[in-house]
MARTI-218497 format. One record per residue (C-alpha): residue number from 0; residue in three letters; x, y, z. Coordinates in steps of 0.001 Angstrom, whole numbers, plus 500000, padded with zeros to 6 digits. Example, Ala and Ser with C-alpha at 12.3 -4.5 7.8 and 13.67 -1.06 7.14 Angstrom:
<nodes>
  pos  code       X       Y       Z
    0   Ala  512300  495500  507800
    1   Ser  513670  498940  507140
</nodes>
This chain:
<nodes>
  pos  code       X       Y       Z
    0   Met  579539  856956  507531
    1   Ala  578506  858104  511282
    2   Lys  575551  857551  513415
    3   Val  574119  860656  514709
    4   Leu  571414  860524  517430
    5   Glu  567798  862087  517660
    6   Gly  568377  864886  518311
    7   Pro  571078  866931  516160
    8   Gly  569135  864641  513466
    9   Met  565738  866299  514592
   10   Gly  568434  869608  514717
   11   Leu  569037  869572  511600
   12   Met  565939  868341  510037
   13   Arg  564985  871809  511659
   14   Lys  566962  873890  509580
   15   Trp  565307  872912  506412
   16   Gly  561974  873417  507326
   17   Ile  561097  870037  508186
   18   Ser  558588  870406  511264
   19   Val  560523  868302  514761
   20   Pro  558332  868806  518157
   21   Ser  560181  870933  520784
   22   Tyr  562972  868748  522529
   23   Val  565667  869135  524991
   24   Val  568479  866678  525971
   25   Val  569477  866120  529149
   26   Ser  571809  864351  531211
   27   Ser  571101  864955  534815
   28   Ala  567896  865487  535984
   29   Glu  568987  869229  537800
   30   Gln  569868  869727  534094
   31   Phe  565989  868933  533098
   32   Asp  564485  871175  536019
   33   Gln  566803  874200  534836
   34   Leu  565395  873908  531385
   35   Ala  561699  872790  532259
   36   Gln  561948  876914  534211
   37   Ala  563522  878188  530725
   38   Asn  560515  876578  528739
   39   Asp  557397  876551  528821
   40   Trp  556467  874089  526930
   41   Ile  558010  871498  529200
   42   Gln  555650  873079  532285
   43   Arg  552492  872625  530584
   44   Gly  552028  870369  528411
   45   Lys  552525  866365  527787
   46   Leu  556050  864499  527142
   47   Val  557447  862191  525911
   48   Ala  560660  861091  527794
   49   Lys  563091  858185  525804
   50   Ala  566857  856649  526275
   51   His  569286  858915  523804
   52   Glu  571079  856461  522918
   53   Ala  572276  854263  519907
   54   Leu  570034  851001  520816
   55   Gly  567191  849202  519069
   56   Ser  563708  848362  520557
   57   Arg  564106  851196  523500
   58   Phe  560228  850869  523628
   59   Lys  560324  847085  524651
   60   Leu  563338  847892  526585
   61   Gly  561188  850800  529095
   62   Leu  563356  853176  527976
   63   Val  560370  855349  525794
   64   Lys  557908  856764  528079
   65   Val  555049  858178  526576
   66   Gly  552010  860614  528197
   67   Leu  553720  862221  530955
   68   Asp  553549  865344  533209
   69   Leu  556362  867614  534434
   70   Ala  557398  865192  537487
   71   Gly  556813  861792  535281
   72   Ala  559489  863522  533029
   73   Lys  561349  864351  535914
   74   Ala  561265  860773  537176
   75   Ala  561589  858894  533900
   76   Val  565174  861025  533383
   77   Arg  565875  859821  536497
   78   Glu  565030  856677  536192
   79   Met  566584  855701  532621
   80   Leu  569890  858459  533371
   81   Gly  572163  855371  534524
   82   Arg  570623  852265  533341
   83   Gln  573270  849412  531784
   84   Val  571533  847714  528793
   85   Gly  574038  845775  527330
   86   Ser  577665  847789  527132
   87   Ile  575646  850871  526650
   88   Thr  575340  853164  529892
   89   Val  572206  855702  529203
   90   Ser  574147  858614  529987
   91   Gln  571643  861119  528449
   92   Val  567754  861369  527887
   93   Ile  565553  863639  525210
   94   Val  562467  865085  526320
   95   Ser  560260  866323  523420
   96   Glu  556833  867765  523568
   97   Met  554155  864964  522955
   98   Val  552145  865820  519883
   99   Pro  549211  864462  519395
  100   His  548375  862543  516215
  101   Lys  546129  859579  514923
  102   Asp  547728  858651  510981
  103   Glu  551695  857645  511596
  104   Tyr  553321  857592  508056
  105   Tyr  557385  856595  506566
  106   Ala  559498  858699  505107
  107   Ala  563352  858005  504592
  108   Val  566178  859221  501810
  109   Lys  569144  856677  501143
  110   Ser  571901  856985  499061
  111   Thr  572615  853722  496370
  112   Arg  575439  853206  494499
  113   Glu  573522  855290  490824
  114   Gly  572303  857382  493260
  115   Ala  569333  858186  495549
  116   Asp  566003  856332  496810
  117   Val  562917  858378  498237
  118   Leu  560342  856060  500118
  119   Val  557739  857179  501480
  120   Ala  554517  854572  502962
  121   Asn  550847  855988  504303
  122   Cys  552427  854014  507212
  123   Gly  554230  853941  509773
  124   Gly  555608  853389  513794
  125   Ile  556269  849765  513525
  126   Glu  553389  849002  510040
  127   Val  555997  849591  508174
  128   Glu  558007  846138  508752
  129   Ser  554821  844413  508420
  130   Asn  553678  846462  505363
  131   Trp  557073  846688  503509
  132   Asp  555612  846175  500030
  133   Arg  553442  849678  500698
  134   Val  556687  851412  500616
  135   Lys  556848  853170  497009
  136   Arg  560272  854188  495735
  137   Leu  561449  857347  493608
  138   Ser  565232  856102  492305
  139   Leu  567429  859112  491644
  140   Glu  570699  859064  489593
  141   Val  573421  861202  490746
  142   Gly  573315  865476  490992
  143   Thr  570103  864972  490051
  144   Thr  566720  866455  492607
  145   Pro  563064  865370  492952
  146   Ser  560677  868000  491257
  147   Pro  557793  868495  492746
  148   Asp  555783  866702  490324
  149   Ala  557761  863850  490648
  150   Leu  557408  863843  494667
  151   Glu  553248  864011  494351
  152   Lys  552906  860887  491982
  153   Leu  555162  859134  494217
  154   Ala  552803  860371  497405
  155   Lys  549692  859585  495141
  156   Glu  551409  856137  494464
  157   Ala  551846  855424  498091
  158   Gly  548000  856117  498710
  159   Phe  547778  859610  499336
  160   Ser  545194  861816  497896
  161   Gly  544268  865550  497805
  162   Thr  545762  867847  500187
  163   Leu  547401  864912  501749
  164   Ala  549819  863841  498617
  165   Lys  550622  867589  497593
  166   Gln  551743  867700  501531
  167   Val  553837  863937  501560
  168   Ala  555200  865540  499164
  169   Asp  556577  868487  500157
  170   Phe  557850  866542  502813
  171   Ala  560023  864285  501138
  172   Gly  561517  866891  499136
  173   Lys  562708  869046  502580
  174   Leu  564306  865263  503656
  175   Phe  565707  865099  500009
  176   Ala  567055  868660  500686
  177   Cys  568571  868002  504152
  178   Phe  569570  864439  502503
  179   Asp  571937  866112  500014
  180   Gly  572110  869412  501690
  181   Glu  574048  867363  505291
  182   Asp  575814  865123  503280
  183   Ala  573685  861975  504615
  184   Gln  573911  858562  503098
  185   Tyr  570607  857643  505142
  186   Leu  567973  860248  506682
  187   Glu  564553  857918  508298
  188   Val  561176  859608  509642
  189   Asn  559459  856974  511212
  190   Pro  556712  858100  512396
  191   Val  555449  860979  510241
  192   Val  552450  862108  511559
  193   Ala  549432  863974  511365
  194   Arg  548920  866630  514218
  195   Glu  545702  867061  514893
  196   Gly  544696  870258  514717
  197   Asp  546261  871655  511538
  198   Gly  547409  868646  510181
  199   Ala  550558  869808  509939
  200   Leu  553681  867227  509046
  201   Val  555280  866723  511736
  202   Ala  558787  864277  511848
  203   Leu  558227  862149  515430
  204   Asp  561896  860437  515188
  205   Ala  565331  860374  513436
  206   Val  567760  857858  512292
  207   Thr  570270  859618  510197
  208   Leu  573569  858186  508777
  209   Leu  575904  861108  507824
  210   Asp  579313  861168  505917
  211   Ala  581765  861504  508362
  212   Asp  584165  862720  506074
  213   Ala  582261  865792  505239
  214   Lys  582709  867683  508568
  215   Phe  584857  869953  507072
  216   Arg  581971  871491  504880
  217   His  580223  871510  507961
  218   Pro  580910  873734  511066
  219   Asp  577638  873633  512590
  220   Trp  578376  869319  513412
  221   Asn  579020  870755  517157
  222   Phe  577724  866687  518102
  223   Gln  579292  864139  518813
  224   Tyr  578997  860925  516328
  225   Ala  577136  857125  518020
  226   Ala  579346  854374  517326
  227   Glu  578476  851650  516029
  228   Phe  579149  848856  517113
  229   Gly  577721  848796  521477
  230   Arg  579399  850991  523573
  231   Ala  580314  854594  523538
  232   Tyr  583145  855876  521844
  233   Thr  586463  855965  523692
  234   Gln  588306  859499  523671
  235   His  591223  858273  522092
  236   Glu  588600  857730  519497
  237   Leu  587030  860711  519169
  238   Asp  590330  862466  519280
  239   Val  591424  860936  516110
  240   Met  587831  861551  514581
  241   Ala  588700  865182  515890
  242   Val  592080  865376  513592
  243   Asp  590101  862910  510730
  244   Ser  587978  865689  510447
  245   Lys  590318  868252  509571
  246   Ile  592933  867253  507122
  247   Lys  593126  865697  503600
  248   Gly  593637  861872  503291
  249   Ser  592552  859932  506206
  250   Val  593383  858898  509710
  251   Lys  590974  856110  511610
  252   Phe  590812  854669  514797
  253   Ile  589130  852011  517113
  254   Glu  590228  849907  520310
  255   Ile  589170  846489  520136
  256   Pro  589907  845773  524194
  257   Gly  591870  842575  525219
  258   Gly  594271  842152  522835
  259   Asp  597700  842355  522238
  260   Thr  598917  843221  518491
  261   Ala  597898  846643  517501
  262   Met  597918  847716  514147
  263   Leu  599064  850707  511704
  264   Pro  598383  849550  508704
  265   Ala  598586  852457  505580
  266   Gly  595097  852456  503273
  267   Gly  591386  850408  503834
  268   Gly  592629  847369  501580
  269   Ala  595638  846935  503679
  270   Ser  593998  847415  507245
  271   Val  591051  844868  506382
  272   Tyr  594408  841866  505341
  273   Tyr  596568  842947  507723
  274   Ser  593380  842362  510538
  275   Asp  592371  839349  508661
  276   Ala  595879  838175  508849
  277   Val  596408  838745  512640
  278   Val  593173  836610  513384
  279   Ala  593940  833531  510785
  280   Arg  596910  833268  512299
  281   Gly  595068  833039  515602
  282   Gly  596487  836384  516913
  283   Lys  594453  838883  518754
  284   Leu  594041  842839  517705
  285   Ala  594021  845775  519813
  286   Asn  592542  847555  517518
  287   Tyr  591643  848980  513679
  288   Ala  593333  851410  512437
  289   Glu  594610  852935  509114
  290   Tyr  596170  855956  507420
  291   Ser  595257  857385  504089
  292   Gly  595474  859535  500936
  293   Asp  598789  861054  502025
  294   Pro  597911  862676  505352
  295   Ala  599276  865435  507299
  296   Asp  602905  863627  509148
  297   Trp  601156  865479  512372
  298   Ala  598228  863557  511817
  299   Val  599747  860586  511296
  300   Glu  601935  861443  514651
  301   Val  598388  861428  516602
  302   Leu  597123  858608  515298
  303   Thr  600621  856515  516653
  304   Asp  600166  857965  520203
  305   Lys  596621  856370  520108
  306   Val  598099  852429  518884
  307   Cys  600860  853082  521379
  308   Ser  598848  853449  524136
  309   Leu  596797  850701  524259
  310   Pro  597344  848494  527235
  311   Gly  598769  844909  526855
  312   Ile  600224  845333  523611
  313   Lys  603045  843042  522418
  314   Asn  603722  843904  519230
  315   Ile  602940  847029  516567
  316   Ile  602417  845797  513046
  317   Val  602948  848985  511013
  318   Gly  601977  847067  507604
  319   Gly  601030  848944  503655
  320   Ala  600970  847935  499648
  321   Ile  603292  849813  497570
  322   Ala  601492  853503  497892
  323   Asn  601088  855351  494395
  324   Phe  600770  858544  495727
  325   Thr  601158  858549  499928
  326   Asp  604628  860203  500844
  327   Val  606999  857317  502241
  328   Lys  608554  858814  504217
  329   Lys  606462  861809  505168
  330   Thr  603648  859764  506618
  331   Phe  606911  857757  508286
  332   Gly  607691  860988  510298
  333   Gly  605241  861237  511703
  334   Ile  604902  857487  512849
  335   Ile  608378  857867  514506
  336   Ala  607553  860781  515882
  337   Gly  604691  859360  517620
  338   Phe  606681  855924  518656
  339   Arg  609650  858569  519810
  340   Lys  606961  860176  521694
  341   Ala  605238  857657  523155
  342   Lys  609183  856025  523959
  343   Ser  609823  858554  526548
  344   Glu  606389  858128  528480
  345   Gly  606972  854698  529015
  346   Lys  604719  853039  526535
  347   Leu  607093  850910  524239
  348   Asn  608186  848702  526775
  349   Gly  608481  844899  525780
  350   Val  606759  845838  522525
  351   Lys  608133  845237  518922
  352   Ile  607465  846800  515961
  353   Trp  607372  845549  512609
  354   Val  607630  847629  509322
  355   Arg  606610  846871  505693
  356   Arg  606041  849136  503142
  357   Gly  606928  850380  499626
  358   Gly  606422  853612  497406
  359   Pro  607006  857178  496874
  360   Arg  610542  857381  498983
  361   Glu  610299  854434  500718
  362   Lys  613927  853786  500691
  363   Glu  614369  856945  503164
  364   Gly  611545  856282  505137
  365   Leu  612722  852880  505477
  366   Asp  616181  854117  506532
  367   Ala  614505  855919  509074
  368   Met  612414  853563  510562
  369   Arg  615899  851796  510526
  370   Ala  617802  854445  512438
  371   Leu  615467  853848  515362
  372   Arg  616953  850590  516817
  373   Glu  619912  852881  517729
  374   Glu  617382  855000  519817
  375   Gly  616635  851571  522048
  376   Phe  613869  850368  519729
  377   Asp  612555  846765  519185
  378   Ile  612176  847470  515348
  379   His  612086  845443  512153
  380   Val  611995  847327  509141
  381   Tyr  611154  845287  505875
  382   Asp  610716  846897  501755
  383   Arg  608177  846107  498654
  384   His  610167  843117  498374
  385   Thr  609028  841205  501735
  386   Pro  605458  839355  501467
  387   Leu  602834  841680  502962
  388   Thr  601236  838886  505451
  389   Asp  604808  837657  506457
  390   Ile  605865  840307  509175
  391   Val  602575  838861  511095
  392   Asp  603971  835449  510735
  393   Met  607229  836700  512256
  394   Ala  605717  838603  514949
  395   Leu  603000  835823  516075
  396   Gln  606150  833393  515912
  397   Lys  608035  835956  518604
  398   Ser  605753  836814  520637
  399   Lys  604798  833400  521090
</nodes>
């Protein structure tokens, strides 16, 4: 799952016919000046400025300013940029046109085990949280699309009537089309507003969660994902995400500052299992990582290089269960290439490597790992007959 910030989220909705305010995303006051000269709506209308970061409660934090003129928007950009909120430094501000409105509504589509739910309510903004009983739901099975009649019925159940019920149904239909067409897992618009003058429904905000593994189907996804853990992604993490988007199978990597035990497990289950074992035995994780689904050896090499680049590590655990179809020799070839590259750059001095794996061509793969001892690597290799977490016990005991 990948979180997308408000600007690109609204861009995706616009692509599917949903009305959104005009907006720009800026990283400096100078950039805002340039865009203001190129966009008449910035010069002549009222504006809204918001910190463009994965932050909750932006309004309460003073990171949302409304009713601004050009000078006020520029001042807000200067004030917000560089502000530190917890571990996040505000690096972008989204400036949009202010849409005059009176009423606010709510609409969302979320993935479920059975398919998807379409949600609408005739209240929006902060009111929806305290009036969740007014949110009405249309549940859909996997592979089905809501009909216009079903969506209009949902709108009426939520308290809309007449022409507005049809408008809300149409809006919800477009939101579902965006959800389905963009491989989303969750889309939320809060608030949806009826613009004064023409009554058109406009999305004033966007919460967007996408299936990151579907990126290969979307060449227009030229935006970065927002980190889910209170900080921006590091360059190493972004590099692995870029590789992950291009391959069959998967590679994942998240850095954990301050740890001394690096992880390079095969499979999501093994990655959690080994991580739990390290923590349970008093170790300090330096990262989360996994490779699975028989990824290309070059992709595993990139992942290995990032793991070896972690500062202050004493151990690297290359663990996995008995694979069904992942070629152990091939993926170990990528790991070995990554180890050699790291050693040539002086990154593995004093680092012990612990390996436990089984699966197709495991003997060839394990033998290739053992051969690294002759090249000066401090490596300890075990096969399927060694319990998975024994290498964790050995690694942490040896590192004490």
